[in-house]
N, C-alpha and C positions, 0 to 999 in steps of 0.2 A: 504493499499500498504505500502511497505518497505519502510524505509527510502535511496531515491536514492541516490548513489553513484559509480555510474559507466560509461561504454561506453556511447555511444550517437550518433545516426545516425538519420537523419533526415526521420519524418514519412511522410505518405502521407499527403496533405494539406485536411483539411476535406471540402465536399462536400458544397454545397449552403443550402441543407436541413439540414445537421448537423450543420453546424454554427446557423440557425436559431434554433435549439433546443437544443444545446449546444455548446457555446461558448468555446473557446480554455483555457480560465482560468480555467473551471469548470471541464473539462473533467477529466473521472478516466481512467487510462490509466491501462494497465495491465503491467506485468515484463518486457516483450519482449517491448513492446512499450514503457516504460521509458527510457530502457537502448539504445534506438534509438534516444531520445532529442538530441537536436544539443545545443552546448554550444558556446560564444561567449568570454566571460573573457579571458581562458587560453592565447589565441592568438591574440586578437581582430577580428578573423577572425572564421565565424561558421564553427565547425569540430564535428566529434565525440568525446565522451571523451576519448577512447582508442586511439585515432590519436594526441590529443591535447599535448604539450608541458606542463606538469607541472601534480600533482594530483587533478583532478578536480572532483567536483558531482553537481548532480542539484535536488533541491527539489521543489516538483510543490505545488501550490494552493491546491490541492487535497488533498496531504497526509498532509499539515499543519493542515486542517480541521481533518482529519481522527485519529490526534495523539493529537489534542488539543493543537497544537503549537501556541503559540498568540505572541512570542517576536523571534528574531535571536539567542539571548541566547538558548532557547529551543531548536532551530535545531543545532548550534553548539554542546550542549554538548549530542546530540546523536551521533555525528561523531567522528571518529575514531580521538585521539590524542588531542584533546580539553577538559578541563576541567574547573569548576567553582572555583572562587578564589575570594577573595572581600579586600579590603583596604578603611579605613574608611569607610562610608556610600555608598560606590560604587561598585556594581557588576561590575567585571571584569572576562576575559577571558584569560585561560591559555592556553600554546600548547607547544607540545612536549617536555615537561619537564620544560620548564619556567616558572615562576610564573610571574603572571603580577601584578604592582601596579597602584594607581589611576593616576598616571601623564605617563608612560612610555608605552603608548598604542602600540601593535604591528599588529594589525589589520587595514586593508586600507578597508573603506567601500565606496563603489560605489552606485550613484542611477543612472540608465539607463546609465553608462558608465563614471559617472561623479564623482570624489571624494568629499564626504560631510564629511570628519572628520573635528571636530571643530577646528578653526584657532586660539585658544589661546594655547592648550594642544596637538593639532594634535589627538584627541581623536575619536576612533570610537563609537558611541553610540548604543549599542548593547542591551540594557537590556529592559524594557516597553515603553521607552518614545518614541522609533523610533519601532510603529507597522507595523504590516504585511497585513493590511485591503490593502493597496494599491498595494500588489505585484501579480505580475502574479507568479513567481517563483524565486529561490534565487539559484544562482551561488557562489559553495565555492572553493575554489583553497588554499588547502594545502601548506606552505613552502614558500619559496622567490620568489617575483614576482616583485621587484625593476627593473629589466631589461625593463619592460614596465610604470610601475607605480609609482617608484621614493619611496619617501620617507616611510615609517611606513608598507610598504607591507612584514615585516621580518616574521610573522607568517602565513600570506596568505592575501588573498582577499574575501571580502565579495561583492558580486554582485547582488543586488536588482533591479530586472526587471518590473516595474511598467506597471498596466493595460492599455489596449489601447482596441476600439473597434473592434471586429470580427465579427460584423452582415453585410452581404452584404445588402445593399437597396434595397427594393422590387419597384415593379412598383410603381410611384406616386412619388418616392424618398421619401417617407414618414420617419417621424424622428423615430429611433430606439432607445431605452432604454433598458437596462440590470442594475439592480440594486441589494444589497445585502444589509441587516441592519441585527446587531446583539444588543442581550443586554445581558448582564453578571452580575450576583451577587454572591456574597461567601462571607465565614466568615471572620472577621477581618477587617468588614466594608467595603468590596469591590464590587465597580460598576464600570461599563463600557459599553460604547453602542458607536458603532461604523458604519459607514454607507458609501457607496460608490455607485454613480450612472457612469455608463459607457454610453455615449450616441454617435450619429453618425447620421448627418445630412447629406446633398448633400455636403456642403462646409466645414464642420469641425467635427473633432471628440476629444471629450470633456471628462475628466473623473475627476470628484469633489468628495472629501471625506472627513469625519471628525472622527475622536475620540475622548471621554472626558474618562477617567479614576481616580479613587480615591481608596485609601486604607488605613485602619491604620496601616499596615504592620503588621510585628511579631515582638510584643513588650516581652523584657524579662529581668530577673534580671541578672546581669552581672558586674563584676570586671572592671576597668579603670584601668588607669596608672598615677592616682593623688596620691596615697599611703594615701588617708584618710583611719582612723579609726573608730570604734566605741568605746563606753564607755570599753571594754574589751581588747583593744589594736587591736582587729583584723580589717583586710581591710575590709570597707563596699563595698555593691554592689548597683547598681542603676538599673534604668529602662533604658533599651534601646529605643529610639524612632524612629522607622523606615517609619514613616507614608512619605507618597510622593501622587501627583496628576497631572495628565499633561493632554494637549490639543495638538489635533496635525490636521492641515487643509493642503488637498492637492488638488491643481489644474494642470491640464494638458491639453493644447489644442495642437491639431495638425491639420493645415490645410490639404485639398485634395488638389486634379487636380493640379494646375499649381505650388501651393507650395508645392508639396509633400516632406518629407523629413525633413520640418521644424518642431520645437516643443519648445513650451514655458511651463515652471512648475513654480509652485512656492508653497514653503513648510514653514508654522507657524508651528514652534515645541516649546512649554511652559511647562514647569514642575515647579513644589517646592517640597522640601521634608523638613525630618528630618535630623539631624547631627550625629545620630549614638552614636559614643563613646566619640563624639569632636573631632575638629580638635587639639587638643593639648591634647587628651586623656582626658579630664576630662568630663565625662559626665554632659551634660548644665543643668542647674536648670532652664533654660528660653528656650523656642521653637521658636528660632528668626525667621527672614520671610529669606528663602533661595529659592531663585528662578532665573531661567535662561529661558531666550527667544532666538531664531534664527530664522531669517527670509532667506531663501535660495530662490535665484529666478534663473534660468537656461534657456537662451535660445541656443538650437542647431540646425544644420543643419546636416544631414547625407544623401548621395546621395544614390540613389538605388543599393543594395546589388548586386554583379555579374557584375556590370559595369566595361570598362576595367579601366577607373581609380576613384577609389572611395575616396570619401573627408568629412571630417568631420571637423565643426569649432564648437565649444563650448564658450561660454562667462557667466561666474556664477557670482554673487553678493552673499557674506554671510555678516548677521551682527550678531555677538553673543553677546547680554545683559545679564548683569545678575546686581541683587539687594540682596544683602546678609547682613545678621547681625548675624555676627558668635559672641558667645560666648564661648570666651576661657577659663574663669574661673567664676565658681558660686562667690555669695555674700559670704564674708568670707574667700576666700582662700587665702591659704598658699603657695607658690610654693618652700619653702625655700629661697626664695631670697628679696620677698616683699609682702605687704599686698594689698588686693583688699578687702575692705569692701564692695563695692557695686557690685564687680564682675568687668569684663574686656568685654566689647565688642568691637568690628571693625567692622563698617558699611560701606559699598559703593554701588554706583549706576554707571555703567560704562559701554563701549562697546566698542568693536573690529570688525572692516570692515574687509573684505577680497576681492579682485579681482581676477578672475582666467580666464585663455585663453588659448585654444590649435587649435593647427592648425595641421591634418594628414590627409596625403595621402595613398593609397595604389594600387596597380596594379600589373599585371600580367607582368613577363619579357619573358615570354614562356610557354608552355603545362604545365611546371612542377615548375618554381618558381614563389614566391611571395613578393613583396618587401614593408613593411611597414614603413614610417618614423613621424617624429611629432616631434612639439615644443608646451613646455607648459611657462606659467608663470605665478605665482601667487605672489601679495603684499598686506600684512598683515598692516593694519593704525591705527594709534593710536593717538586721540584727545584730550585725557584728561579724566577725572571725573566728573560726574554731581555731586556728593556726595563723602567726602572719608573722615571719622573721627573715633576717639576713644573715650572711655572713660578715657584713662590713655595716657600719653607721650609712645609711642612704642620706641621710641630711647634713653629714661633714663634708662641707666644701673648701676645707682647707687644703691645700697642695700637698702631696707626701702624706696624705695622713697615713699613720701606720694600720695595719691589719690587726683587726681585733681577735684574741683567743676563744671566745665563744660567740655562739649567735646573738645577732643583737634582736630583742622584739621590737615590733613595729606596731603601730596603730592601726584603727580600722583601715580598711581599703577605700571604703566609702564613710568615711568618719563624718563628712558634714551631712550625708544624710542618716547618719544612727538615729534608729527609731522613729522617723519623720516619713511620711509616705510623699513619693511623687506623685502627682494624680493627673490623670488626663481624662478631658470630658471631651464629648463630641457630638452634636446635633445635626442632621441633615435631613432635607428632603427631595424628592425628585418627581417632577410632572412628565407624565409621558402621553402625549396627544397623536394618536392615529389618523389618518385619511383628513389631513389639515387643509383645509378650502374645498375640499369634496376632492382632492387631487389623490395621488399615492404618495403621498408625502408626509411624513411624520417627525414631531418635536420632540425632543427631550430637553428639559431644562431640569438642572440640578443645585444644590447650594449646601456647603458643611461648613459649619463653624466649629473649631477646636480649639480648647486651652487646655496648656501646661503649665502648671502650677507647684508649688514645692516651699517649705521652709528650709532652711539649713544653716549652720553654724561653722564658723572659719577652722579647720585643723587645730588642734592642740588649745581649743578654746570650750573646750565642753559646758560650761558654763557662762559662756559668753553670750554677746547678745545674737537675736535670732533673726536671720535677714530671710525677705521673701523674695520671689523670683516668679515670672510669669513670662510665658508665649502665648500668644494667640493667632490663628490663623482663617482666613476666608477664603474657602475652595469654590470657586463656581465651574458650572460646567455646561456647555449647549452644542446640542446636536440636531443636525437636520439631514433626514434620510430620503433620498428621493429614488423610487423603485418603479421604473416604469413598465417593468414587464418581472415575471419570476426569475429571469436569467440574468438580470443588468440592474444594480444598483449604485447609484451616488453616494457620498458624505461629504458633509462640512461639518467639524468640530473644533470648538476651542473648550481648552481648559485650564485649569492651573493646578498646579500639585505641591506639595510641600513634603519639607521631612524635619520632624524638629530634634533638636540636639538630644541623645540620648545620656543615660546615666554615668555612662563610661565616660562620655565627651565633657561631662559638666561635672563632676564632684568626685572624681577619683582622686585619691591621696594618701600621703606615706607610702608610696610604691615608686618603683622605677616601669611597671608594666602599662601604665598607662600616663597620658598626660592631659589632664584638663584645664578646662578656662570656662570659669563662671561668668568672668567679667564682661567679655566684648563679644563672645561667640551668639550669632544670629542663626534663626532658622534659616534651611535653604528655600529655594523655590524654584520654580519651573511653569513658564506660560507658555503652553505650545497650541499651535494652529495646525490641522490637516484637512488634507483633500482626498479623498478616496474615491476609487473606481473598483467595482466589482461585476466581474463578467462570465457565468456561466456561458462557453461559445458554442457548446454542445454537451453530450451526455460523457462526453471521452476527454475535455478539456476545458479547463476553466484557469482565469486570468485575474489578478487583482495588485493595483499598485497605489500609493500612499505618498505622499508629498507634503512632509513636515515643516515648521518652523518652530523651534523652540530655544527661547531664552531662559538659560540659567543663571542663579544669582545665587550668591553667599554660599558658594561651596565650599564646603567644610575638609579640612585635611592638615597633613604635619607638612610643613614646609621645612626647608633646609635648618638643621638643629632641634628637630624632631618637638618645635612648637604648633600645638595645634590651635588652628582658626581659619575663619572664613578667608580661604586665600584667593579664590579665582570666581570669576564673571565669564560665560563667555556666548555667543549665539550661536546656534548649527542652522544649516540647510540641509534637508536631506532627501532624497526619494529612495523608498524601497517597493521593489516588483518582483512579483513571484507567481509562477504557475506551476499547474496540475495536470498531468496525463494519465490516460491508462487505455490499453487496449486488450481488447478481447480475443484472444486467441483461439478461442473454441477448444477441440480437444488438446492442443499444444499449450496450454495452459493462461496463465494472464500476466501482463507487463505493465506494471507503475511506475511512472517517475514524478519528481519535483524538481525545481529549479528556481531560485531564488538571486536576485543581486541587489546588495545596498552601497548607496554612496552619500557621503557625509560632508559637507564643505563648511569650513568655520567662517562665519562674515565678520565677529570681533570678538575681543577677550580684553578683559582688564584684571590687573589684582586687586586685592581689600581696597587699596587707595585710590582705585579709580585710574591708576598708569596702566594704560595700552600696554598688552603683551608684544612683543616683538619676537613674531618667529616667522617672518618672511609671510605669512600670510596660510601658515600651513595648519592644518589640523593636527594637534598634538597628542602623543600618550595613547591614542586611539588610531585604528585604520581609518582611512578614508573610502577605500573599496573594499567589499567582501562580494563574493560568490561562491555558491553553495549547491550542488546539485547531487542530486540520489535516484537509483534506479533498483526496482526489484520484478525478480520474475519468480511466480508461483506455479507449479503445475502438480497438481494431485497433491504427493507427501513432501516435495522436495520446494525450498524456496532458497534464493539467493539476491542477495541485496548490497548493494556498492553503494557507498556515499562519499564523495569528495567536498575539502573546504579550501577555500584558497581566502589569505589574507592579505591586503599590500602591505605595502613601505609603514611604519609607523615612527614619525617624526618626534625627536626629543625637543625640548625646550632650550633657550639659550641657557640658562642657570644651571643646566645639567651636564655642561659639558665646559665649566671653568678649571677644572684641575688637570693641569697637562698631563700627567703620570697617568690618569685613567683613561684620558681621551686616545691614548695608545693602544689601550684593550678592549674598546668596545668601538663600534663603527657609529658615525654621528645620525645613521637611521637603522632602526631594524629592518632586517631584509623583508621582505615577502616570503609567505611560505605556502606551501601546497599539501594537504594532508589526504591520503585514501582511506577509507574503511572498509571492511568486509564483512558480512554475517552469513553463513549459510547451514540452513536448518533441516534435518529429516525427520519426519515422523515415523518412527518404528513399527510403531503399533497405536491403535487407538487411545491408549492411555502413556506411552512414552515416546520420545524425541530426543534427540541428541543435536548438539548446533556446535560449530566453529566459529570464533570471533576472531577477527584479527583488526586490531587498531594500529594508525599507521604504518599501511604495509609496505611500504615503499622504505620505511626507515629513514624518513627525512629530517635532518637536524634541524630543527626550528626553536625559535626564543620568542619570549614576553617581554615587555618593557618592563625595565625596573626604573623607577622615577626617582629625579632628583639626581646629585653628583655621586654616584658609585662606579665602580671598576665593572660590575657584572650585570648582565640581565638573566631571566629565570628562563633557563631550558626546558622546553617539551620534554614529554615522554616520548622513548625511544618506542620501538616496535613492540607490541604487547599482544600474545596470544593467548584465549582462552580459550576450553573446551567445557562445555556444561551437558548435563543430564537432567530432563525435564520430566517429570511423571505428572499426569492429571487424572484424577479419580473422581 
């Protein structure tokens, strides 16, 4: 199947016999059926993608299997506009010419409509620690969506719709079970196992899933930022550690009959990882313990779709725990200011809690007008650390400070927020009017108000004065959709989105893990205008293009010297064009393909003081050109899919090339690259199949930009080979 990025209409409900033999979440859809699948994320009501406000895409579970996509990143990097980036050891997702750092994530991740970005840095975890085994399909909104969803929805919204039982019980109300399991193994010490069971009894539908995976990761020699030299005076290279492992447990219960509409979910996400180039750009000599764990519990109620007054109530609890031993400097390190004979390590064990609630109502005001409104509240809570110390005094700024003989106890990492809730409140409404002026024209107008507020005290002053800080944002959206025929649609959209500073950016203290800025940092904003054309040329070919203009303001990041601030504003103009095709070869199988091209042009840019950024008119830190294409062939039990990605040159900024020594070690432009992936599957029996997946088939050496003035870029993984066994019962 092609990467679905197109319009969607409701398709006919499967018959009882079809449900028994092929549940909805395993169906293989033709292109024509795929383009009729409904989405709910763009407007919180089920619509065709062609009719919905926003540029929206749905990706099915069968497509993920066909192309071998196992992470959200795999899906996004096949979509127009999105591109891979990296900061420290973390894989990130850039979009529409905007590079993405580890701290300033611009995507909102939803799980069955509930936001699950983490509560410390507001990050959407899109890499392999959020698996797809629990997902029925994925809806993707490109561009701003804060008018409905609030903070972080600047570059888009990723909505994961989880599995539910689609079986209808037969006579005797017997228990029905549908399950999948997969064992995956590959080079670099990679193993993974995941399993999911979907059951339905007379009184409840349940989903239980688990995944475990580990890998040594792609390890390679690289320079770092330490300026360490060998005996000849040349900069040294060190082996980068990219090992990681993770576990994920998912439980979902949905009562039936009298309690229909109620849902309870529990997610346990646990992962550990290496620190790559180090958190102060010294590759560490010790692989310290780095472990995070999240508990997420959600209780929700949604009334039956189509009722005169639809209701939604959501309660969520999130606890983010982490236990880190960050090795900043190796033994004998000299950073030009002091010596660390035994190296330098900071260790912490702590947690942040979050409570979230939503009340939402929607209904029809007439045959053609629908009104939706809701309120949300979230509170981040911090009660102190279980452990926090370092092997030297982090606050001692005297040159050549002697190393301590015992660990130095440190104050709470979020001392200003200790026992003080950080609150976020939002209220939103949306008016949708179809058949405007008796034309095939629809209008969607939305507006959301958000207020973030908290009290805090200065670090080291537990009895000091209590300060107050607040940020408020107004996020409007307007969308006009003109559909002169079922096969053709045009859209004009305008909207504003924002990202409020996170707890980690505002109130970190007594640590080198975070640099925070309560005094001057401001929320990020983007104002975007979009023109979109969507044309189903025939049942075998579909085309869509989007022209956008985005003004980003007050982008938050770490400038040289690790100072966190609003460091940049810029304006981008871009084009995204995508094509889907399918050919039915009859007895010889089916051939499907997708292709897309993205271009972004920098119109202007300025630093936080309004001084224009001189980059000779080049878009920097992000590719101006991208092209992606994929083709899949399926015949009876066999399928083969190929996918290629091209990324153009990435330009640096002038301030990234001031150190003469570093300029000799990396080019002025990160070179363009092309990567090819392949996935072959064979169904041995109705209940068992095997697959061979190869990523970076040509073993191309390619790099992702390291921003600021350093002697290295991040090298992408070499060829990876995976073999998997799949069992379906």
